[in-house]
VOGUPA-575874 format. One line per 8 residues: number of its first residue (from 1); their letters; for each residue x, y, z of N, C-alpha, C. Coordinates in steps of 0.05 Angstrom, whole numbers, plus 5000, padded with zeros to 4 digits. Layout:
NUM> A> X Y Z X Y Z X Y Z; ...
//
This chain:
1> MIRVAICG> 6866 1621 0746 6876 1644 0752 6845 1661 0777; 6868 1662 0800 6842 1670 0823 6847 1694 0830; 6835 1719 0839 6824 1736 0851 6838 1747 0884; 6856 1760 0890 6860 1761 0913 6871 1789 0925; 6849 1790 0953 6858 1812 0954 6868 1813 0982; 6887 1837 0989 6900 1835 1009 6901 1855 1031; 6883 1855 1053 6868 1865 1081 6888 1869 1101; 6900 1893 1095 6929 1906 1115 6947 1899 1102
9> GSGYAGGE> 6954 1912 1077 6969 1917 1061 6998 1927 1059; 6986 1953 1076 7012 1971 1087 7037 1962 1100; 7030 1940 1114 7051 1932 1139 7075 1909 1125; 7093 1904 1142 7114 1886 1136 7109 1865 1114; 7082 1848 1135 7070 1822 1120 7057 1829 1092; 7039 1845 1090 7021 1852 1065 7044 1860 1049; 7059 1874 1049 7088 1881 1027 7092 1860 1025; 7102 1839 1033 7125 1811 1026 7091 1797 1017
17> LLRILSNH> 7072 1792 1017 7051 1788 0997 7054 1795 0979; 7050 1818 0969 7051 1830 0951 7083 1827 0930; 7101 1825 0944 7121 1818 0934 7124 1795 0922; 7113 1771 0932 7111 1749 0927 7092 1745 0903; 7067 1751 0907 7053 1744 0886 7050 1758 0861; 7069 1777 0860 7076 1792 0837 7090 1774 0813; 7105 1753 0833 7112 1728 0810 7100 1701 0811; 7068 1704 0819 7052 1683 0815 7041 1677 0797
25> PLVTVTTV> 7041 1655 0779 7026 1659 0754 6997 1654 0757; 6988 1638 0785 6964 1643 0779 6946 1655 0796; 6954 1687 0805 6943 1703 0818 6944 1729 0807; 6919 1744 0810 6918 1776 0810 6912 1786 0832; 6931 1801 0846 6923 1816 0864 6902 1843 0866; 6880 1842 0865 6851 1858 0853 6850 1881 0875; 6854 1872 0898 6851 1891 0921 6869 1898 0943; 6879 1920 0954 6894 1925 0984 6879 1938 0996
33> TSERSAGE> 6885 1942 1021 6877 1953 1037 6891 1963 1053; 6878 1990 1077 6903 1999 1087 6892 2024 1095; 6882 2028 1123 6867 2050 1129 6878 2078 1132; 6907 2084 1138 6924 2101 1141 6939 2108 1121; 6936 2089 1102 6954 2091 1071 6939 2101 1052; 6902 2106 1056 6884 2097 1035 6886 2125 1022; 6885 2118 0991 6887 2145 0979 6921 2142 0951; 6939 2129 0976 6964 2124 0960 6965 2095 0943
41> SVTDLFPN> 6990 2099 0928 6984 2077 0905 7001 2062 0926; 7006 2032 0921 7031 2013 0929 7054 2021 0928; 7063 2029 0905 7091 2040 0904 7104 2063 0916; 7078 2079 0930 7081 2102 0949 7097 2097 0976; 7079 2067 0977 7096 2057 1008 7119 2039 1001; 7120 2021 0976 7132 2007 0970 7149 2008 0948; 7166 2024 0942 7177 2031 0914 7183 2012 0896; 7200 1988 0908 7205 1964 0889 7179 1952 0878
49> LYHYSNLT> 7161 1951 0893 7133 1944 0879 7121 1951 0852; 7133 1964 0832 7129 1971 0815 7106 1961 0803; 7114 1927 0802 7091 1911 0786 7062 1924 0791; 7056 1942 0816 7032 1954 0831 7022 1984 0822; 7039 1991 0804 7046 2033 0806 7017 2039 0803; 7000 2018 0795 6966 2030 0782 6951 2017 0811; 6956 2002 0828 6937 2002 0843 6940 2017 0875; 6918 2013 0882 6914 2035 0904 6900 2024 0928
57> YEPLRSGN> 6911 2035 0950 6907 2029 0980 6869 2045 0978; 6856 2028 0998 6830 2031 1001 6819 2028 1026; 6800 2037 1042 6802 2029 1069 6790 1999 1068; 6792 1980 1087 6778 1965 1087 6751 1961 1091; 6729 1962 1070 6694 1963 1079 6694 1941 1071; 6678 1915 1088 6681 1887 1078 6666 1890 1047; 6645 1897 1059 6611 1893 1037 6626 1903 1007; 6641 1932 1011 6647 1947 0982 6664 1920 0974
65> ILDKADLF> 6683 1906 0980 6706 1886 0970 6698 1865 0963; 6677 1852 0981 6671 1820 0977 6667 1809 0950; 6662 1827 0929 6655 1808 0901 6685 1814 0889; 6708 1829 0898 6732 1836 0887 6748 1813 0887; 6749 1793 0905 6765 1772 0906 6753 1746 0912; 6769 1724 0903 6763 1691 0911 6770 1692 0938; 6798 1695 0946 6808 1686 0972 6821 1717 0983; 6814 1723 1010 6824 1747 1022 6851 1737 1051
73> FMALPHGK> 6867 1750 1038 6899 1753 1064 6890 1769 1083; 6888 1763 1101 6880 1787 1128 6903 1791 1144; 6916 1815 1137 6941 1827 1158 6935 1840 1170; 6916 1846 1181 6915 1856 1206 6927 1853 1233; 6927 1878 1241 6935 1869 1275 6912 1852 1290; 6930 1839 1306 6913 1823 1329 6896 1838 1337; 6862 1825 1337 6843 1837 1354 6831 1845 1326; 6841 1858 1311 6825 1879 1288 6813 1850 1261
81> SQKAVDFF> 6822 1828 1258 6815 1812 1242 6789 1797 1243; 6780 1796 1274 6760 1770 1280 6732 1786 1262; 6728 1803 1258 6708 1818 1245 6700 1806 1229; 6722 1815 1215 6726 1810 1173 6726 1791 1169; 6745 1772 1175 6748 1749 1169 6719 1733 1174; 6707 1728 1203 6677 1725 1197 6662 1727 1175; 6665 1746 1176 6642 1761 1148 6659 1747 1124; 6676 1755 1115 6686 1738 1088 6684 1705 1086
89> YREGKKVV> 6684 1690 1114 6686 1662 1113 6654 1663 1111; 6628 1670 1128 6606 1658 1125 6599 1672 1095; 6604 1694 1075 6604 1693 1053 6604 1681 1030; 6627 1656 1048 6632 1640 1023 6656 1641 1014; 6671 1658 1015 6701 1664 1010 6725 1650 1024; 6741 1643 1013 6771 1627 1023 6783 1649 1042; 6793 1643 1070 6811 1662 1077 6834 1658 1091; 6859 1668 1089 6879 1672 1105 6889 1686 1122
97> DLSADYRL> 6885 1680 1156 6892 1703 1168 6916 1695 1182; 6929 1723 1175 6953 1728 1191 6963 1735 1219; 6937 1745 1221 6941 1753 1252 6932 1722 1269; 6935 1733 1295 6933 1701 1323 6901 1705 1329; 6882 1716 1307 6862 1720 1318 6840 1692 1318; 6857 1673 1301 6838 1643 1299 6867 1632 1307; 6878 1632 1312 6906 1608 1313 6901 1589 1342; 6882 1597 1363 6883 1586 1383 6851 1575 1388
105> KDAKIYQQ> 6856 1560 1393 6829 1532 1392 6811 1540 1405; 6818 1551 1437 6805 1552 1461 6804 1583 1462; 6776 1597 1455 6769 1619 1464 6776 1639 1489; 6773 1616 1506 6785 1631 1538 6812 1629 1535; 6834 1613 1532 6855 1617 1528 6866 1642 1513; 6853 1648 1482 6853 1676 1470 6847 1700 1485; 6832 1700 1500 6825 1729 1523 6838 1727 1543; 6850 1706 1549 6875 1707 1574 6895 1721 1563
113> WYKSEHKF> 6907 1710 1539 6933 1722 1532 6930 1746 1511; 6904 1750 1503 6906 1781 1477 6893 1794 1489; 6874 1789 1512 6868 1816 1530 6840 1825 1511; 6824 1801 1502 6810 1807 1481 6780 1792 1474; 6758 1793 1476 6736 1765 1473 6742 1767 1452; 6737 1727 1444 6729 1728 1412 6703 1722 1413; 6692 1742 1397 6672 1744 1385 6652 1729 1363; 6671 1718 1352 6657 1695 1332 6673 1670 1339
121> QKTLKNAV> 6659 1653 1361 6671 1621 1367 6664 1614 1352; 6641 1605 1336 6622 1590 1316 6648 1593 1291; 6661 1613 1285 6673 1610 1259 6708 1601 1272; 6710 1611 1289 6733 1605 1302 6736 1570 1303; 6715 1549 1312 6719 1527 1310 6730 1519 1276; 6720 1529 1269 6716 1517 1223 6750 1519 1221; 6761 1538 1237 6791 1541 1229 6811 1522 1233; 6828 1522 1212 6843 1506 1216 6887 1516 1219
129> YGLPELYR> 6891 1503 1231 6922 1516 1238 6937 1507 1208; 6950 1533 1197 6962 1533 1183 6987 1523 1176; 6993 1498 1187 7030 1490 1188 7013 1472 1168; 7031 1472 1142 7025 1456 1127 7042 1419 1129; 7065 1427 1145 7079 1400 1147 7064 1385 1165; 7041 1391 1189 7024 1380 1204 6996 1376 1189; 6985 1394 1177 6962 1389 1179 6949 1390 1141; 6969 1390 1121 6963 1382 1100 6938 1384 1092
137> KEISKTRL> 6931 1361 1099 6898 1353 1086 6878 1367 1096; 6884 1376 1127 6853 1391 1129 6865 1417 1120; 6882 1436 1114 6889 1459 1103 6874 1450 1065; 6883 1437 1058 6866 1433 1025 6838 1418 1037; 6821 1424 1058 6793 1426 1053 6781 1444 1062; 6792 1461 1077 6779 1480 1099 6773 1516 1075; 6765 1524 1086 6768 1563 1073 6766 1576 1086; 6781 1570 1116 6798 1595 1126 6818 1578 1147
145> VANPGCYP> 6845 1586 1145 6867 1574 1155 6876 1602 1171; 6892 1593 1192 6900 1605 1213 6926 1607 1207; 6937 1627 1200 6967 1623 1198 6985 1623 1217; 7003 1611 1230 7026 1608 1238 7036 1633 1249; 7037 1636 1281 7066 1662 1280 7085 1653 1271; 7102 1659 1277 7140 1658 1270 7143 1644 1288; 7153 1656 1319 7160 1640 1334 7152 1610 1334; 7123 1613 1340 7119 1580 1341 7114 1557 1320
153> TGAVLGLC> 7133 1576 1291 7135 1556 1277 7156 1545 1267; 7184 1565 1281 7211 1552 1279 7208 1533 1301; 7194 1542 1327 7197 1520 1352 7175 1496 1347; 7165 1499 1326 7142 1474 1324 7155 1450 1312; 7167 1468 1290 7172 1453 1269 7206 1439 1278; 7211 1448 1302 7244 1436 1301 7233 1412 1323; 7218 1416 1341 7209 1392 1366 7195 1374 1348; 7178 1376 1325 7154 1361 1320 7162 1330 1319
161> PSIKHKLI> 7190 1323 1306 7201 1286 1305 7200 1282 1328; 7215 1302 1343 7221 1293 1369 7203 1281 1394; 7179 1299 1388 7158 1292 1402 7140 1266 1394; 7135 1269 1363 7122 1254 1358 7128 1218 1359; 7156 1223 1356 7170 1200 1363 7180 1192 1392; 7173 1210 1406 7172 1202 1443 7214 1198 1445; 7223 1218 1437 7246 1228 1438 7261 1235 1464; 7237 1254 1477 7253 1274 1494 7230 1273 1514
169> DVTSIIID> 7233 1281 1542 7220 1289 1567 7209 1318 1549; 7175 1317 1546 7166 1339 1542 7160 1355 1574; 7168 1356 1587 7171 1379 1612 7194 1389 1616; 7209 1389 1598 7234 1398 1601 7251 1422 1578; 7217 1419 1565 7234 1430 1541 7239 1465 1548; 7262 1469 1535 7263 1505 1543 7268 1510 1507; 7255 1534 1499 7260 1547 1479 7271 1579 1480; 7290 1584 1466 7306 1607 1464 7301 1615 1433
177> SKSGISGA> 7287 1635 1430 7293 1647 1399 7297 1679 1397; 7302 1676 1373 7319 1716 1367 7300 1720 1341; 7297 1746 1341 7282 1750 1318 7289 1782 1310; 7290 1787 1281 7294 1816 1275 7275 1834 1281; 7277 1855 1272 7264 1886 1279 7234 1880 1257; 7241 1870 1243 7211 1865 1221 7185 1851 1236; 7198 1829 1259 7178 1815 1268 7156 1834 1284; 7166 1857 1295 7156 1873 1315 7133 1888 1287
185> GRKAEIAL> 7136 1890 1263 7114 1904 1250 7120 1927 1252; 7104 1945 1217 7118 1969 1209 7109 1986 1228; 7118 1997 1245 7102 2017 1259 7129 2038 1274; 7119 2058 1279 7136 2076 1290 7134 2080 1325; 7159 2069 1333 7156 2058 1372 7188 2069 1365; 7194 2081 1395 7233 2089 1403 7246 2062 1403; 7232 2049 1417 7240 2020 1428 7249 2003 1401; 7242 2016 1371 7250 2002 1343 7262 2021 1323
193> SYSEVNEG> 7260 2049 1347 7286 2053 1322 7317 2055 1320; 7323 2062 1299 7357 2050 1298 7374 2056 1317; 7370 2081 1326 7392 2082 1351 7382 2067 1378; 7361 2054 1377 7360 2042 1401 7364 2006 1390; 7359 2002 1370 7366 1969 1358 7387 1968 1353; 7403 1987 1344 7432 1979 1332 7456 1968 1348; 7466 1956 1344 7491 1941 1365 7476 1938 1396; 7445 1926 1388 7437 1917 1414 7427 1897 1415
201> FKAYAVAT> 7423 1881 1442 7421 1853 1441 7394 1853 1465; 7375 1843 1467 7354 1845 1494 7340 1820 1492; 7326 1809 1513 7308 1800 1517 7281 1810 1521; 7257 1803 1511 7229 1816 1518 7210 1797 1524; 7189 1812 1539 7161 1791 1540 7171 1765 1554; 7193 1769 1574 7208 1746 1587 7180 1727 1602; 7174 1704 1589 7151 1690 1607 7130 1701 1606; 7122 1720 1579 7101 1730 1583 7087 1735 1545
209> HRHTPEIE> 7103 1730 1529 7101 1726 1511 7071 1707 1494; 7063 1727 1486 7035 1718 1469 7038 1689 1450; 7062 1681 1443 7054 1659 1422 7068 1638 1439; 7061 1635 1467 7074 1621 1484 7046 1592 1480; 7024 1601 1493 7002 1583 1484 6994 1572 1460; 6999 1585 1438 7016 1577 1411 7020 1548 1406; 7053 1555 1411 7067 1537 1415 7056 1508 1431; 7049 1516 1452 7042 1503 1473 7009 1482 1462
217> QELSSMAG> 6995 1490 1449 6977 1472 1429 6985 1455 1417; 7004 1469 1407 7012 1452 1381 7022 1425 1399; 7038 1431 1413 7055 1413 1432 7039 1392 1438; 7031 1399 1459 7000 1381 1465 6988 1365 1445; 6982 1376 1427 6961 1364 1411 6985 1337 1400; 7008 1343 1392 7029 1316 1390 7027 1303 1410; 7032 1313 1429 7045 1294 1448 7023 1283 1469; 6996 1292 1459 6966 1272 1470 6973 1283 1499
225> KDVKVNFT> 6984 1303 1511 6977 1313 1540 6988 1340 1537; 6978 1355 1555 6987 1380 1562 7015 1377 1567; 7024 1397 1555 7057 1408 1549 7060 1433 1557; 7083 1448 1572 7090 1469 1577 7111 1478 1574; 7117 1490 1565 7145 1498 1560 7157 1527 1568; 7178 1536 1570 7200 1559 1568 7200 1573 1552; 7190 1592 1548 7195 1609 1518 7206 1633 1523; 7229 1645 1512 7237 1678 1525 7251 1682 1487
233> PHLAPLDR> 7228 1703 1479 7246 1712 1456 7263 1743 1466; 7276 1741 1437 7303 1765 1444 7305 1787 1419; 7302 1806 1418 7308 1826 1391 7332 1825 1383; 7336 1821 1360 7368 1824 1356 7367 1838 1329; 7385 1854 1324 7394 1875 1300 7397 1867 1286; 7375 1853 1266 7371 1849 1241 7345 1850 1228; 7344 1861 1198 7317 1865 1194 7298 1847 1193; 7304 1820 1187 7289 1798 1185 7309 1775 1192
241> GIFTTIYA> 7290 1750 1204 7307 1721 1207 7287 1712 1232; 7285 1689 1243 7275 1680 1265 7299 1656 1273; 7319 1653 1295 7336 1640 1298 7332 1620 1325; 7330 1600 1322 7312 1595 1351 7326 1560 1354; 7338 1564 1380 7351 1534 1397 7335 1527 1424; 7336 1502 1414 7313 1490 1434 7324 1462 1452; 7326 1455 1477 7340 1441 1490 7316 1424 1499; 7326 1398 1498 7302 1385 1515 7317 1357 1520
249> GLAKKMDT> 7307 1341 1549 7326 1324 1549 7319 1297 1541; 7330 1280 1536 7325 1260 1522 7315 1233 1534; 7290 1223 1523 7273 1194 1542 7296 1173 1543; 7316 1167 1534 7338 1156 1523 7358 1160 1514; 7382 1145 1507 7408 1155 1501 7397 1143 1480; 7408 1169 1456 7413 1168 1425 7436 1176 1411; 7447 1174 1399 7461 1177 1379 7453 1213 1363; 7474 1225 1354 7469 1253 1335 7445 1237 1315
257> GRIIDLYK> 7477 1220 1298 7465 1218 1273 7439 1198 1272; 7437 1181 1292 7398 1169 1293 7388 1183 1288; 7389 1208 1308 7367 1223 1309 7369 1250 1287; 7386 1258 1272 7385 1263 1248 7373 1251 1221; 7378 1229 1224 7361 1204 1205 7334 1198 1209; 7322 1200 1236 7292 1210 1249 7288 1225 1232; 7294 1250 1235 7284 1276 1231 7281 1279 1198; 7300 1270 1186 7297 1265 1150 7273 1251 1142
265> NTYTGEPF> 7286 1228 1155 7256 1209 1144 7223 1222 1152; 7221 1238 1178 7200 1257 1183 7197 1269 1160; 7212 1287 1157 7215 1314 1128 7210 1302 1104; 7212 1270 1097 7217 1268 1077 7191 1281 1056; 7204 1290 1038 7184 1301 1023 7169 1329 1018; 7182 1345 1046 7170 1368 1053 7185 1383 1039; 7178 1406 1019 7194 1423 1002 7210 1438 1017; 7203 1452 1039 7204 1477 1046 7224 1472 1086
273> IRVLEEGK> 7229 1442 1085 7248 1438 1113 7274 1422 1096; 7297 1433 1111 7323 1425 1104 7335 1414 1137; 7336 1395 1137 7352 1374 1156 7383 1376 1154; 7396 1394 1167 7431 1399 1164 7442 1369 1166; 7467 1361 1161 7491 1341 1161 7495 1347 1191; 7511 1317 1202 7517 1326 1232 7534 1351 1229; 7542 1361 1252 7557 1380 1260 7554 1408 1238; 7529 1409 1230 7528 1432 1208 7494 1455 1225
281> FPNVKNVR> 7493 1471 1229 7474 1491 1240 7472 1504 1224; 7440 1513 1227 7428 1539 1205 7447 1563 1213; 7437 1588 1192 7448 1610 1194 7422 1622 1187; 7410 1649 1204 7387 1665 1187 7394 1677 1159; 7424 1680 1149 7430 1687 1132 7424 1669 1109; 7418 1647 1116 7413 1629 1090 7390 1622 1082; 7369 1630 1096 7355 1627 1093 7329 1656 1083; 7352 1673 1086 7337 1709 1076 7316 1704 1061
289> GTNHCEIG> 7292 1708 1060 7270 1712 1029 7271 1687 1022; 7266 1662 1033 7262 1640 1021 7233 1632 1038; 7222 1608 1039 7205 1602 1056 7204 1567 1074; 7235 1569 1068 7252 1541 1083 7260 1542 1111; 7248 1521 1125 7261 1529 1153 7284 1507 1154; 7312 1519 1154 7340 1495 1164 7331 1485 1190; 7339 1462 1203 7336 1443 1230 7368 1439 1230; 7383 1446 1248 7407 1423 1255 7405 1415 1281
297> LTVNSRTN> 7418 1400 1284 7408 1375 1311 7440 1367 1325; 7436 1364 1343 7460 1352 1367 7449 1348 1392; 7469 1324 1402 7467 1302 1430 7486 1319 1442; 7482 1333 1467 7492 1334 1487 7499 1312 1508; 7522 1298 1503 7517 1262 1511 7522 1267 1543; 7538 1285 1551 7545 1296 1577 7518 1295 1600; 7500 1313 1586 7469 1327 1603 7449 1304 1594; 7458 1288 1563 7430 1270 1556 7409 1294 1546
305> TLVIVTAI> 7423 1310 1536 7402 1339 1519 7403 1336 1497; 7376 1330 1481 7379 1342 1451 7377 1371 1444; 7388 1379 1437 7401 1407 1425 7392 1408 1392; 7367 1429 1388 7357 1436 1367 7357 1465 1352; 7367 1466 1330 7369 1489 1328 7351 1498 1292; 7342 1522 1299 7316 1529 1268 7332 1546 1261; 7328 1563 1241 7334 1590 1232 7299 1589 1214; 7283 1608 1206 7263 1612 1186 7281 1646 1180
313> DNLMKGAS> 7251 1647 1159 7246 1681 1153 7230 1697 1167; 7226 1702 1186 7205 1716 1196 7176 1719 1182; 7180 1735 1155 7169 1746 1135 7159 1727 1119; 7181 1705 1123 7159 1687 1089 7151 1662 1116; 7171 1640 1124 7161 1620 1122 7147 1628 1151; 7155 1645 1161 7144 1659 1195 7126 1676 1186; 7103 1678 1160 7089 1694 1154 7078 1700 1127; 7078 1716 1116 7081 1720 1079 7077 1691 1065
321> GAAVQNMN> 7104 1679 1069 7103 1656 1044 7092 1635 1058; 7085 1629 1078 7070 1605 1095 7039 1611 1089; 7035 1639 1081 7007 1642 1079 7003 1635 1044; 7026 1652 1029 7017 1635 1002 7023 1600 0998; 7035 1591 1013 7038 1561 1013 7021 1556 1017; 6995 1562 1046 6971 1561 1044 6948 1557 1033; 6954 1585 1015 6936 1586 0988 6935 1565 0966; 6958 1567 0963 6965 1544 0953 6949 1518 0947
329> IMMGFDEK> 6952 1510 0972 6937 1479 0980 6909 1485 0982; 6899 1500 0993 6877 1512 0989 6863 1510 0959; 6874 1521 0942 6863 1525 0910 6878 1497 0901; 6888 1486 0913 6898 1450 0893 6916 1458 0879; 6934 1482 0875 6959 1487 0859 6978 1468 0876; 7004 1473 0856 7029 1462 0869 7039 1484 0894; 7044 1466 0922 7042 1492 0936 7070 1513 0932; 7086 1502 0920 7116 1512 0925 7112 1536 0896
337> TGIETVAL> 7087 1531 0887 7088 1564 0864 7082 1592 0878; 7107 1601 0863 7106 1630 0868 7126 1629 0896; 7136 1609 0907 7147 1618 0931 7178 1607 0935; 7181 1593 0910 7201 1575 0909 7232 1583 0897; 7217 1609 0886 7254 1623 0879 7246 1649 0881; 7238 1655 0908 7236 1690 0911 7257 1695 0930; 7284 1682 0934 7297 1693 0953 7311 1717 0950; 7321 1732 0966 7339 1753 0966 7365 1747 0971
345> FP> 7382 1765 0966 7402 1770 0970 7415 1767 1002; 7436 1756 1007 7450 1757 1028 7461 1782 1041
//
């Protein structure tokens, strides 16, 4: 049994961590922090999490909570995790950071996209990008995991086999993604209010979204050369889910069935990847509340283009589910523990 702290436990990702870990047989949540909700109980914010009726939010004072946990989940806003992650890591604790603060390996690129200096570059160099399908071995040996972003998870998992096997022209990649409202976080903003979002559908951060360099970093690593993509996110009137359609020119003629077989072989043994049969495509409704990534594929033979469609739950495989999967790997647990059977009803 390990003791876990959730720093930033009043947001959607923090609440989802609490929900998942309430069913984890090898974890006890000992501490949960929130600046704005300090002094309130977990059930004041999340009435459905009655398992934690005796757990109260407290301010994040790193020194005060250091000895209360063996592993720290950092579900803080971007820019707010840097210092606390560095402190816990240097004190010998294991950390899973759900923010973007330790995802980008180049501090200059981080500063360019997040408009903030990275002040802990020595710790940054020790962070492992937390996509188990790519870095499982590295995750098992590290004390600091940078949990991937939600959009990059769907995009990178969708493109990985085709890039590794050199099926596509990496200069032609177009990524079109749609996210549910919870991807914007649990905050009060007019643009995220019901009357603004309901029955609406829009693109945002066109050509400027901060997940772009994260996607490019991972695709470039796979390709062994610099890869740039056209990435456009959209806001859909859904609570949760990310639906991504990817277009890439094929390097040579291939049929759909052969590519699907290659994807299945690439992801053999991956517990949370589902490559669908020819003619079938993902639906965010089918992955709601799960840690799965569904992948559907087809070849547009007229244009010699590979079309890849992926669906994940942005709060699960795109955030908290992946964080628990990473924790399991770091601790030597079966990585499916606690996240295999937490699906929500559609």
